[in-house]
N, C-alpha and C positions, 0 to 999 in steps of 0.2 A: 785262832792259831792257824787254821787251814789257809786262810787268805794270805797270811804272811809266808807260808810255804810256797804258795803260788807266786807271790811277788818275788821271793828268792829265786825261783826258777826263771823268771823273766830277766833277771840280771845276769844269768849265765851266758858266757860267750857263745857256747854251743847249745842253744835252747832245744830241748828235746820235746817235740810237739806232743807225742802220746802221753808222756809223763805229765806235762803241764796241763793237758786236757783232762787227765784223770784227777789232777789236783784241783782244778776248778770244779769238776764234778763233785768232789768231796766237799769243797767249800760251799757249794750252792745247794746240794740236795742229798748227798750221801755221806753223812759225817763219819760213819764207820768204814768207809771205803778203804780197802787195802791196795794202795797204789803199787807197792812192790809186787804184790800177788798178781795184779793185772799185767804188769810189765813182764812177769814170768809167763803169763798166758801168751803174750806176743812172742816171747822167745820160743816157747814150745810150738807155737803155730809156724814159726820160721823153720824149726827143726823138721817138722812134718812136711812142710812145703818143699824143703830141699830134696826130699825123696821124689818129688814130681817134676823137678826142674833139672835139665841137663846143662850143667854149667860149662860144658865144652862147646855148646851151640852159640851162635851169634846172640848178642845182647837182646835184640828184638824178639828172637825166638824164646829166650829165657823169660822175658817179660810176659809174652803171651801165654807161655806154659804156666807161669805163676797166676795169671788172671784166670786161666781155665780151672786151676785148682781152687783158688780162693772163692771164686764166684760160681763154681760148679760143684765139685765134690765136697768142699768145706761148707757150702751153703750160705755164704754171705750174699745178701741181696738188698736192693733198695726197697724201702717201705712205701710203696705207691698207695696202699690202702689208707694209711694214717700218716701222711707226710709230716704234718705239723706236730705230731706227738713229741714232746720234749725228750723222751727216751731215745729218739733217733739222733740226738745231738750229744748225748752223754756217752763217752767212749766205753765205759764199763757196761752200760746197757747194750750197746751195739755188739760188744764182744760176747755178752751173754745170750742175746736174742738173735744175733746174726742178721739183724735188720738195722738199717740206718739211712741217713741222708747221704748225698753224694760226697760231701766233704769228709764225714766220719769214715766212710768206707775207703776213701782215698788215703786218709791218714794211716789206716791199717795197712793198705797195700804198700804205701811208700815205706813204712817202717819195716815190714817183712822183706821188701825188695832190698833195702839197704843192708839188712842182716845177711842177705845172700850175695851182696856185692853188685846188685843191679842198680844202675844210676837213675832211679826214678825221682820224680819231683811233682809237687802239686801245682795245678794250673787253675786259677780262679776266673774262669769265664764268667761274664755277666749272667747271673741267674743259675749257673750250673757248674759245679766243680768237677774237674777231671784230672787224670794223671798223665804226665809226660815221661818219656824214657829217652835218654841220650844213647844212641847206638852208633857205632862206626858205620854200620851199613845203612841206617836210616834213623829218622826221628819218628817216634811212635807216640800216638795219643790213644788212651784207653778210657772207657766210661764205666767205672765201678758200679754205678747205680743201675746200669742196664746190662748186667752180666759180664762186665769187663770187655765189652766189644771194642774192636779197633775202630777208630774214627778217622775221617778225612775232613777237609775244610767244609765241605757241604754239610756233613753231619754236625759239625760244631755250630755252623750257622743255624741249622734246624733246632738244635738244643737251645740256643739263645733265643730264637724266635718263639719257641714253645714256652720258655720260662718267663720271659719278660716282654714279649711282643716286638722286640727290636728286629728290624728287617733291613738295616743298613749295612755298610761295608764292615768287614772284620778289621780289627786293629791288631797289629803285630804285638803290641805291648801286652795284650790280653793273654798271650801264650808264654810269657816269661815265667820262670819259676817264682812262685809266691813265697815271700819270706816267712819264716816260721811265726813271727809275731803277728803278721797279717792273717795267717791261717787261723791262729787262735782267736783273733778278733772276729773273723768271719763265722767261726763256730759259735761264739758268744752272741753275735748279732742274730744268728738264726734262732737261738734260744730267746733272746729279747723279743724278737718279732712274734714268736709263738706265744709267749706269756702275755704280751700286749694284746694280741688278737683274742686271747681267752679272758682278758680282763684280770689277770693274776698280777696285780700291781706290786705286791710285796716281792714276789719272785722276780718280776721285771726290774725292780729297783736294785735288787741284789746282783743281777747280771750286769746292769749298767755300771755299778760300782767296780766290778771286776774289769769291765771294758775300760774304765778310766785308768786302772792299773796297767792294763795291756797297752793302751794308746793314750798316754797322758797328754800328748800334744793335740788330741782331737777335740775341738771345741764342741762338736755336736753331742758328745756324751754329757756335757754339762746341761745342754738344752733338754736332752731326753730325760735326764734325771729330774730336772725341774718339772717337766710335763707329767712324769709319773707321780711325783709328789703331789702335784695339783690334783690328779685323779684320786689320790688318797685323802684329799682335803687337808693335807699338811702344807698350809699356805705359806708359813714362814720359810720352810725349806724350799718350797717351790720358787718363791720370790728370790731367795738367795742364789739358787743355781741358774735361774733364768737371767738374773742380773749379771752373774759371772760369765754366762755365755755371751751376753751383749758386750761386756768389757773385753772379752777375748776376741770376738768376731763382730765388731761393730758394722762391718760392711757386708755381712752375710746376706744371701738372697732373701732369707726369711726374717731378717733383723727387724724390719718395720712391723711385721705381723706380730712378732714377739713383744715389741715395745707397746703396741696397741693393746695386746692381751695383758701386759703387765699393769696397765692402768686399771683394767677391770679387776685383776687379781688383788691389787692393793686396796681398791674400794671394798672388795669383799672381805679382805683381812680386817680393815678398819671397822666394818660393820659387825664383825664377830668379836672385836676386842673393845 
């Protein structure tokens, strides 16, 4: 039932990222999660934040005051000690623990900002998620994971380099507002990566199934689901999804590797049956 609620959210014209993130948390790990209750937490957080933001000031000043409150007095911060902990990707846990990944903290910041009338948006830099704010006086970039500090281009380049080792030129497209559906997919991909790293194949498969709902056009989710089923020794399902991936993306860079692996997989399946 919870997965259908999440799917219904995905079909809304104005997709609400926090609500959808809470719904996928309920679908994956917290069956009793009160989505409306946590949305009320965000509302209350915005009410308190409003007391610390002077809305008569320029937008960029408002945005920095909000960052100072959320990542200072309110205590939200990046979890550098246990970055891969799945709780850092589940919005209910981030609201409870006040610890999270860059993207989860950014989702909270953007939601509270919008409630205050601050035009904030998410920016999916490679390897590190940040927040942007449109102001008449300037364009502002903030890093919720590192205390909400203001960033310049050099800072963004350093974040990317530290995250993924990339040291080339920055691309303007990286700084565009990320669409809500893509934000949800990135949150789910973080969960998928964490569960795969931990060998939690059942959890990883559940996340990938939600990724397929979120991005039905993305062939790589078929491949990943097939590979996870293979790790579970569910060979029939593995073969089905890997074949579907090859049908959808016959010219993919890894298509030949998958085809070669399919031969071994089918031989193994025959041997077991």
